[in-house]
C-alpha positions in Angstrom: 65.8 88.4 73.3 68.0 87.3 70.3 69.2 90.6 68.6 69.3 90.7 64.5 71.5 89.8 61.9 73.2 93.5 61.6 73.0 94.4 65.5 74.9 90.0 65.5 77.4 91.5 63.3 78.5 94.4 64.5 78.6 93.4 68.2 80.6 90.9 66.9 83.4 93.1 65.6 82.8 94.6 68.6 83.7 91.7 70.7 86.1 90.5 68.8 88.3 93.6 70.0 87.4 93.2 73.4 88.3 89.7 73.2 91.7 90.4 71.8 92.4 93.3 74.2 91.7 91.3 76.9 94.0 88.8 76.6 97.1 91.4 75.7 96.0 93.6 79.0 98.7 94.0 81.3 97.8 93.9 84.9 99.0 96.4 87.1 99.0 94.7 90.7 101.8 92.8 91.5 100.6 89.4 93.1 96.6 90.3 92.3 96.2 86.5 93.7 97.9 86.3 96.3 99.3 83.4 94.7 103.3 84.0 95.7 104.4 84.2 99.7 107.4 83.7 101.5 106.2 81.5 104.2 102.3 79.8 105.4 100.5 82.2 107.0 100.1 80.7 111.0 98.5 83.9 112.7 96.2 86.8 112.2 98.1 89.7 110.2 100.0 87.8 108.4 99.1 89.7 104.8 103.4 90.2 104.1 103.9 87.3 103.9 102.1 87.2 100.4 105.0 89.6 98.9 104.5 92.5 98.3 100.7 93.2 100.3 101.5 94.9 103.3 98.5 95.7 105.9 98.2 99.5 107.1 98.1 101.1 110.8 99.6 97.8 112.4 96.2 95.9 112.3 96.0 92.6 111.5 95.0 92.2 107.3 94.8 88.5 107.2 96.5 86.0 104.7 95.0 82.9 103.7 96.8 79.8 102.4 96.0 76.4 100.8 99.3 75.4 102.7 98.3 76.4 106.2 96.5 75.0 108.6 94.5 76.8 110.6 94.6 80.0 108.0 94.3 77.7 104.9 92.0 77.5 101.9 88.8 76.2 101.6 89.1 75.1 105.2 89.9 77.7 107.9 88.9 78.8 110.9 87.2 81.5 109.5 85.1 80.3 106.2 85.1 76.9 106.9 83.8 76.5 102.9 85.4 79.5 100.7 87.5 78.7 98.1 89.8 81.2 96.1 88.5 82.2 93.3 91.7 81.5 91.1 95.1 79.3 93.0 95.4 78.5 96.4 95.1 81.6 98.5 93.3 85.2 99.7 93.5 88.0 101.7 90.6 89.4 104.5 90.6 92.0 106.5 87.9 93.1 108.6 85.7 96.4 107.1 83.3 97.0 110.1 84.9 96.3 114.0 82.2 95.0 116.3 84.0 95.7 119.9 86.7 98.5 118.6 84.9 101.8 117.6 86.0 103.0 113.4 88.1 99.9 113.8 89.6 99.4 109.8 91.6 97.1 108.3 93.5 98.1 104.5 95.2 95.9 101.5 97.6 98.1 100.3 100.4 97.7 98.1 102.4 99.5 95.4 101.8 98.9 91.2 104.1 97.5 89.2 104.4 101.4 87.2 102.8 104.7 88.2 100.0 105.6 86.2 100.1 108.0 83.4 98.9 111.7 83.1 95.6 111.9 81.2 94.7 108.0 80.8 92.0 105.1 81.5 92.5 102.3 83.8 90.3 99.6 84.4 90.2 98.4 87.9 88.7 95.6 89.6 88.9 93.2 92.5 86.7 90.7 94.0 85.4 90.1 97.7 83.5 87.0 99.5 81.4 88.0 102.8 82.9 86.3 105.4 80.4 82.4 106.7 81.7 83.3 110.6 79.2 81.4 111.8 78.9 84.1 114.5 77.7 86.8 111.9 78.0 88.8 109.6 77.4 92.2 108.1 77.6 93.0 104.6 78.5 96.2 104.3 77.7 99.1 101.0 80.9 101.0 99.8 83.6 98.8 99.5 86.6 100.9 98.0 90.0 101.4 96.4 91.8 104.1 97.1 95.3 105.3 94.3 97.3 107.4 95.6 101.1 109.0 95.0 102.5 107.5 98.7 101.5 105.3 100.6 98.3 106.1 102.7 98.5 105.5 106.8 96.9 106.9 109.8 93.3 109.3 109.6 91.5 108.3 112.2 89.0 108.3 114.0 90.2 104.9 114.9 91.7 103.2 111.8 89.5 104.7 109.7 91.4 106.1 106.5 89.0 109.1 105.5 90.2 109.0 102.2 87.8 109.3 99.3 88.3 106.2 97.1 87.8 106.2 93.7 86.3 103.1 93.4 84.0 102.3 95.3 80.9 99.6 95.4 77.0 100.9 95.0 75.6 98.4 96.3 75.2 96.1 99.3 77.8 92.9 98.6 76.1 90.0 100.6 76.8 87.0 99.6 78.8 84.4 101.9 79.4 82.0 98.8 80.1 83.6 95.1 82.6 86.0 94.7 81.1 89.6 94.3 83.2 91.8 91.4 83.6 95.6 92.3 85.7 97.3 89.7 84.8 100.8 87.7 86.8 103.0 85.5 89.4 105.6 86.6 90.7 108.8 84.7 94.2 109.1 86.4 96.0 112.4 87.0 99.0 110.9 86.6 101.9 109.7 89.7 99.0 107.3 91.3 101.5 104.3 92.2 99.7 102.8 96.1 96.5 101.2 96.1 94.6 101.1 99.0 91.1 98.6 99.4 89.0 98.7 102.4 85.5 100.5 104.1 86.9 104.2 104.0 84.6 105.2 106.0 83.5 105.8 109.9 80.7 104.0 111.7 78.1 106.3 111.5 78.9 106.8 107.7 78.7 102.8 106.7 75.5 101.6 105.5 75.2 97.8 107.0 73.0 94.7 106.4 72.5 92.5 108.6 73.3 88.5 107.0 73.4 86.4 109.9 73.2 88.5 113.0 76.5 90.0 114.0 78.1 94.1 114.1 81.3 92.9 112.2 82.3 92.9 108.7 84.9 90.6 107.6 85.4 90.2 104.0 88.3 88.0 101.4 89.6 89.9 98.6 91.1 88.0 95.5 92.1 88.9 92.0 92.9 92.7 92.1 93.6 93.8 88.8 94.6 97.4 87.0 94.8 97.7 83.3 95.3 100.6 80.9 92.2 100.9 78.4 91.6 103.1 75.9 89.2 105.1 77.6 86.9 106.3 80.0 82.9 107.2 80.3 83.1 111.0 81.4 86.4 112.9 81.5 87.9 114.5 84.3 89.8 112.9 87.6 87.4 109.7 88.8 84.4 107.4 87.3 81.5 107.6 85.6 78.6 106.1 87.7 77.5 103.9 84.4 81.5 102.3 85.0 80.3 101.2 88.9 79.4 97.7 88.9 79.2 95.7 92.3 77.0 92.5 92.7 77.2 91.2 89.1 76.6 87.6 89.0 74.8 84.8 87.2 73.4 81.9 89.7 72.5 78.8 89.9 76.0 78.2 88.9 76.5 75.7 88.1 73.3 75.2 86.2 71.6 73.7 83.9 70.8 76.0 81.6 68.2 78.1 83.0 69.6 81.4 85.1 69.4 84.0 86.1 71.7 87.7 86.0 71.4 89.7 88.4 73.3 93.3 86.9 71.4 96.5 88.5 70.5 97.7 85.0 69.9 101.8 85.1 67.3 102.9 83.4 69.5 105.1 80.9 72.2 102.0 80.1 72.4 99.5 77.5 73.3 96.2 78.4 73.9 92.6 76.5 75.4 89.9 78.0 77.8 87.4 75.6 78.3 83.8 75.9 81.2 82.2 74.1 82.6 78.6 74.6 85.7 77.7 76.0 88.0 78.7 73.5 86.1 82.1 72.8 84.0 81.6 70.2 80.6 83.5 70.5 77.7 81.7 70.9 74.6 84.0 72.4 74.1 87.4 72.4 71.1 88.7 75.1 69.7 92.5 75.6 69.6 93.5 78.7 66.0 95.0 79.8 66.6 98.8 81.0 66.2 99.3 84.7 66.1 95.3 85.3 67.7 94.4 88.4 67.5 91.1 87.5 66.6 88.6 83.9 66.3 85.5 83.2 68.0 83.5 81.0 67.5 80.3 79.2 71.4 79.6 77.2 70.2 76.4 75.6 73.6 74.6 76.5 74.9 71.6 76.3 77.2 70.3 79.0 80.1 72.3 79.9 82.6 75.3 81.2 81.9 78.1 79.2 82.9 82.2 79.6 80.8 85.1 79.6 81.0 88.6 79.5 78.3 91.5 80.3 78.8 94.8 78.3 77.1 97.6 79.8 77.0 101.2 77.7 79.4 99.7 75.2 81.9 99.1 78.5 82.5 95.6 79.3 82.3 95.3 83.5 82.0 92.3 83.9 83.3 88.3 82.9 83.4 84.7 84.7 83.2 81.3 83.3 79.7 79.9 83.4 79.2 75.8 84.4 76.5 73.9 82.8 75.4 70.1 84.3 73.0 68.6 82.6 
């Protein structure tokens, strides 16, 4: 449904501010898409080659790069058809082991600068469930933990039993498309390390069997932490409305008729904004209250477009849209 002229003008002004800020925000995560590396990955656990990323607890967090044969992109022994979301590389880790109880792998990095007290940050990363022929298990609570110091073994097993400030609220089952997990974080000050993974024990991990196995392995790409003007809540943590996972438009590419999955809650207001490749706003659609998905008929010509999903006046998802006629 299109908005009336007065509403459109108001939102156009708001979106122009978002678009301007988006181009000038500083990402505090170094090497956010793992493109910088010291040498090509050859073995399990080579994440340290994507400097300055590291694993945790001497586990084998993996690195994939197009320059490698066995650990290549898009062709590798693990995920035979997944392309990087950006560039030629991504990371991968076990989120739930199938042969060892409470086995976990994590991604960890020191940020380019320390988070400032009483400031709001928007954190996001993209994930993809691996397409291992032996099967995959989707989990629900993949998370990101911000800390003053690097974290290490907490146990049992290799589980880091910390409470991540950003955590997915729905299952992450897609083996073809990249899924985004993101949220707002109100910093207490001094946080300078980011750790990504499953922070729950086996018994506390919600699972969804995608292809008959008991192991969960995720690929990770495009990680960012950006300082923003304000959070949805006051106090350390994030608002529930700031946690967004599994937002996607499919099919993509499409002929202009597509479905938006957004998990919009009954008390949330949302819009979908579509731009041309130069950033010119073309369409604005109201998203229905309480809808898990919504059909979109954008009436677009063949080409490449950009879109934003905005919930409660917060931009929570941005991506590319391809239309083929």
